[in-house]
N, C-alpha and C positions, 0 to 999 in steps of 0.2 A: 157560402150559401148552400143549403141542402137541396136535395132533389125535389122534395115536396114544395119548398118555396119557389122553385123554378117552375113547377108544373101548375101551380095555382094562379089562374088569371081570371079575369072577369069578362064575359062575352060582350056585355054592354059597352065596355070601354073600347073594345075593338070596333064595335058597330058605329061608335060616334066619331071615329077618325075619318076624315074626308078621303075619298079615293085618291085624289091627286097627291096626298101627303104620305101614303103608305109606301114602304120601301119595296123595291123590285126584286132584290136578291132572294128573299125567302121563297118566292114562287119558283125560282130555279132550283132550290135545294130540296123542297118538299113536294113529292108527287104522290097523289092518292091512287091506289089501285084496288081492284076487287069490285064485286057487284054492287056493294053499298058505299063505295067511295064517294066523297063529296068534293066539291071544288069551289073556289071563291074565297072572299075575305071573311065570311061569317064564322068559319071554324079555324081560322089561321092560328089562334092562340091556344088551341086544345090538342094540336097534333104533335105531342111529345110523350116520352116514356113516363108512366105513373105506377104507384103501388097498386097491387090487386087487392080486392076485399079480403081474401084469406090472410094476406100478409098484415093488413090493417088489424084484423081480429087477433092474430097471433101476437102482435105488438102490444095490444091491450092486455091480453092474458099474462104476458110476461111481466107487465107492470103490476098487475094484481098480485101475482105470486111473490114478487119482490117485496111488496108492501106487507103481505101476510108474514113473510119470513122475518122482516125487520121488526114488526110488532112483537112476534114471539120472542125474538132475541132480546128486545128491550125489556119485556116483562121478566125474563129470566135474570137479566142483569139487575133490575130493581129489587127482586127478591133476594138475590145473593148480597147486594149492597146493604140491604136492610139488616140481614143477619150479621154481616161483617161489622157494620157500625155498632150494633149492640154488643157483640163479642169484644171488639177492640175498646169500646168505652169502659166496659167492666174491667178489662185487663189494665187499662190506663189508670183507672181509679185505684185499683189494688196496688199497682206498682208505685203510684205516687204516695199512697198511705204508708207503704213499706219504706220508701225513701225518707219520708218525714220521721218515721220511727227510728231509722238508722241514724239520722242526723241528731235526734235527741240523745241516743246512746253515745254518739261521738262527743256531744257536748259534755256529758258526764265525765268521760275519760279525760277530755282536755281540762276541765275544771279541777279534777283530782291532781293531775300532774302540775298544773299551774299553782295550786295551793302548796304542794310539796316544794316547788321552786321558790315560792315566796318565803316559806319558813327557812329554807337553807340560806337564801340571800340575807335575811335578817340576822341569822346566826353568824354569817361571815362578816357582816358589817360590824357587829359587836366585837368579834374577835380581832378584826383589823384595828379598831379603835384602841383596844388594849395593847396591841403590838406597837401602835404608834406612840403610845406613852413610853414604852421602853426605848423606842428609837430617839425620842426627843432628848433623852439624857445623853446620847452619844453624838448628836448632831452639832452641839455647840462648837466643838473643836473642828468639825469638818466644814463649817460654814465658810471659814476663811479660805480653805483649800478649794472649795467648790468655786468661789469667785475667781481665784487664781487660775484654776483649770479652765473656767469659762473664757477668761480673757486670753489665755494662751491658745486654746483651740480656736477661738474667734479670730485671733491674729492669723493663725495658719489657714483658716478657711477664707479670710479676706484676701490673703496673698495668693490663694489659688485662683483668684479672679484676675490676676495679672495676665496680660495678653502677649502672644507671640514670643519673641526672643527674651522678653523680660521675665518669662516664667522659668526662672532658673533656681537651682538649689544652691542658694548663696549662704554666706556666713550667718545672715539673720535667720534663715530657715533652720540651719543647724542648731543655733542657740535656742530657737523656739522649741525645736524637737527635744533638746536636752531639758529645757524647762518643763515641758509637758511630762517627760519621763520622770523627772525629779518630783513633780507634784503628784504623779501617780504613785510613786514609791512612798511618799510621805502619807498620802491618803491610805495606802495599804497598811501602814503601821497603825494609823488612827482608827481604822475600821476593821481591825482584825476580827472582832466579834460582831461588828455592826453589819458586815456584808451579809451574813446569814439573815439578819433581821430585815434588811432592805429587800433581799431576794424573796424572803417569805411574804413580806407585804406585797411585793409585786405579784407573786403567785396568787395570793389571796384576791388581789384586785383583778387579776386576769381571769381567775375562775369565776369571780363574781360577775365580771363582764360577760363571760360565756353563759352563765346562768341567766343574766338579765336579757341577753339576746334570745335565749331559748324561751324565757318567759314572755318577751315581747312578741315573738313569733306565735306563741300559743294564744296570747291576748288577741292578736290580729285574727288568728284562725277562729277563735271563739266568736268574735264579732261577726266574722263572715258567715260561720255556720248558723249563728242566731238569725242573721238576716236571711240566709237561704232557707232555714226551717220555717220562717214566718211567711214565706211566699205561698200564694195559692193562685187558683185560676182566675180570681177576681182582682189580683194585685195589678196596680197601674204601672209598675216599673219593670214588668217582664217583657222580654223581647226575644227574637230569634238570635241564637249564637250557633251557627251550623258546625263550626270547627271545635266546639268545646267538648263534644262527647268522645273523648279519647284520653288515654293515660299519658301523662307527661313523661318524657324520657328520664327526668331527674326526680321522679316521684319515689317515695319510700313506701315500704310495707307497714302494716300496723305493728308487726313485731319489731322491725328496725326502728320505727318511730318511738315506741315505748323504751326500747333498749338504749336509744340515744339519750333520752332524758335521764334514765336510770344511771347510765355511765357518768353523765355530768354531775348528778347529785353525789354519786360515790366518790368522784374525784374531789368535789368540794368538801365532803366529810373528811377525806384523807388529809387535804391541805389544812383544814381547820384543826385537826388533831396534831399535825406537825407544828402548827403555829403555837398551840397551847404548850407543847413540850419545849419549843424554842424559847418561849418567854421565861421559862424556869432556868434557862442556861445563860441568859444575858447578864453580862458583868459590866462594870464601869470600864471605860476606855482610857488608855493613857492620855493625859492631858499634856501632850508634848508636840512641838513642831520644830522645824529646823530653820536656822538662819540661812541655810543654803538657798532657800527659795528667794530670799531678798537679794542675795549675792548674784544669783542667776538672773534675777530681774534686772539688775544693773548691767550685767554683761549683754543682755538682750537689747537694752536701750542704747548702749554704746554701738552695737552692731547696726541698729536702725539708723543712728545718726551718720555713721560712716557711709552706709549704703545710700542715704539720701544725698550726701555730697556728690557721690558718683553719678547718681541719676540727674541731678541738676546740671552737672558739667556736661554729660552726654546730651541732654536736651538742648543746652545752649549751642553746642556744636552743630547739632542737626538743624536747629533754627537758622543758623548762619548759612548752611548749604541750601536750605529751602529757599531763602531769600535770593540766593544766586540763581537757582534754577528757575525761579519765577521771573527774574529779569530776562533770562535767555528765552523763556517761553514767550514773553511779550515781544522780544525782537524777532523771533521766528514767526510769530503770527503776522507781524508787519511784513516780513519777507514773503510769506505765503500770499498775502493780499496783493503785494506788488507783482508776484508771478502770475496770479490769476488775472490781474488787470492787463499785464503784458500779453497773455494769451488772448484775452478778449479784444485787445487792440489789433491783433493779427486777423481777426475775423473779417473786418471790413475790406482790407486789401485782398484777402483771399477771395472774398465774394466778387470783388471787382474783376480780378484776373479770371476767375472761373466764368463769370458772366460774359466777359469779352470772348473767351474761347467758345462759349456756347453760342453767342450771336454769330461768330465767324463760321460756325458749321453750316449756316444757311447760305453761304456764298454759292452762286450757281456755277455749275459745270466746271470749266477749266479754272475758274476763279478760286476754286477750293484748293489752294496751293499751300505748300509748306514754306511760306515766305519767312523772312527773318522776324517779322512781327509775331508770327505763330510760334516760332521756336522760342522767342524771348518770353512770350506769355506762358508757355509750358514750363520753361525754366523758372519763371517767377512763381508759378503755382508750387513747383517742387521746393523752391527755396523757402517760401512761406510755410509750407507743410512741414519742412524739416525744422524750421524755427519753432513752430508750434510743438512738434514732437520733443525737441530739446527742452523747451520751456516746461512741457508737461512732465518730462522725466525729472527735471530739477524740482518741479512742484511736488512730485511723489517723494523725492528725497527729503524735501523740506517737511512735508507732512509726516513722513516716517520719523524724522528727527523730532518733530513736535510731539508725535505720539509717544516716542520713547521718553521724552522729557516729561510729558504728562504722567506717564506711568511712574517715572522716578519721583515726580512731585507727589503723586498719591502715596507712593511708598514712604516718602519722607514725612508727609503729613500724618500718615498712619503711625509712623514711628514716633512722631512728636506726641500724638494722642496716646500711644502706648506708654511713653515715658511719663506723660502727665497723669495717666491713670495709675501708674506704679507709684508716682510721688504722692498722689492723693490717698492711695491705699495705705502706704507706709506712714505718712504723716498724719492724715485725718482719721483713718479707720483703725490704725494700730496704736501709734504713739499717744494720741489723745485719749484713746480708750484705756491705755495702760496706767493713766493717772488714778484709775479706780482700783488699782492693785492693792490688796490688803497690806496694812502695816505689819511690822514685826510683832507688835503687841497682839494684833488680830490673828496673825498666823500662829501665835502661841496658844490660842484657844480662849483668850479672855473676851468678855463682852465689849 
């Protein structure tokens, strides 16, 4: 509360207070002195410190001055703001018009390179079709070896999914690797001239894919710039994106952007010329295959059958041991249950003995004696505690034995699953798949 609020009181309020209800202490604290001093209750509310008239006037002048200064400052700010608004508005409009112009120029550049990419992609497509016609004359003899190679490699890949100790380099894998090498050698003979054709087709497709990716990027960029160029201040889909006004770390320069597409087109033209020259060099391939493929096929099948006999025998033995360990686990579980019950049965006698000892601690004075009953009760508690400890120790041994057998059971079950998985792979995934192996006639290159 301010001093002014303290000083302002109303005389009539003080005059209305009955004399008997006025406090006594203020008369002891305030004493009027001087020739014009007054006494009594009529002026009791006015005898405190107040501002003088000069201070009151000075306070008013300071408020007037502050008001004049604030008005002058506000007028200056309004004038500066008006000028700044007009200047920034013109600058914003000019900058936006320039940005729209630059976007239009950029669209022309993108359209030019997109057209060049389209033309080169069409040329590559036409050349690849011509190259495929040359390839078809050489693929008839290779179809059979392709199927054989697929089956052989598929067998090897399936057998890679064998688990744990069954993932061995056995005789079957050795024969499969020999088969794969033999197929590869035969294919090398058949496609002595075809290799270059296939490689060139792959190169044509790779460079076409590269051009298509570049064309797709430019197509997306063109759509984005068309959308961006069509935006204006009245567009309904504009909003604030505070973090967009920066250069991305992976952004390119106009020079590197144009050079990138130019290099792609140059590479495409080079590959297209190589393909044209290669088509002139393509000759007929020797229509010959080897009976060694079929002989190797028979050797692989024989190795599979022998390996399957070994797997079935091992799985049967593991199943036998698993049944034995399961019987022991069941017996040990019953033993653990008996031990736990025996320990639980000792709780009541132990409680009785301990309660007796506890009750006897309340015997008064000289009656609290170490009599034979006390000694016997203490011995009983020790005996029962020892029995519980021995039973718990035996329970731990039984539980450890059960845990070991459970681990062994899991190992055996896992081993059975591993053997079953190996049998499934060799019999279902490999041998049954090998019935699709091409015949000798097909390997010879005939339809």
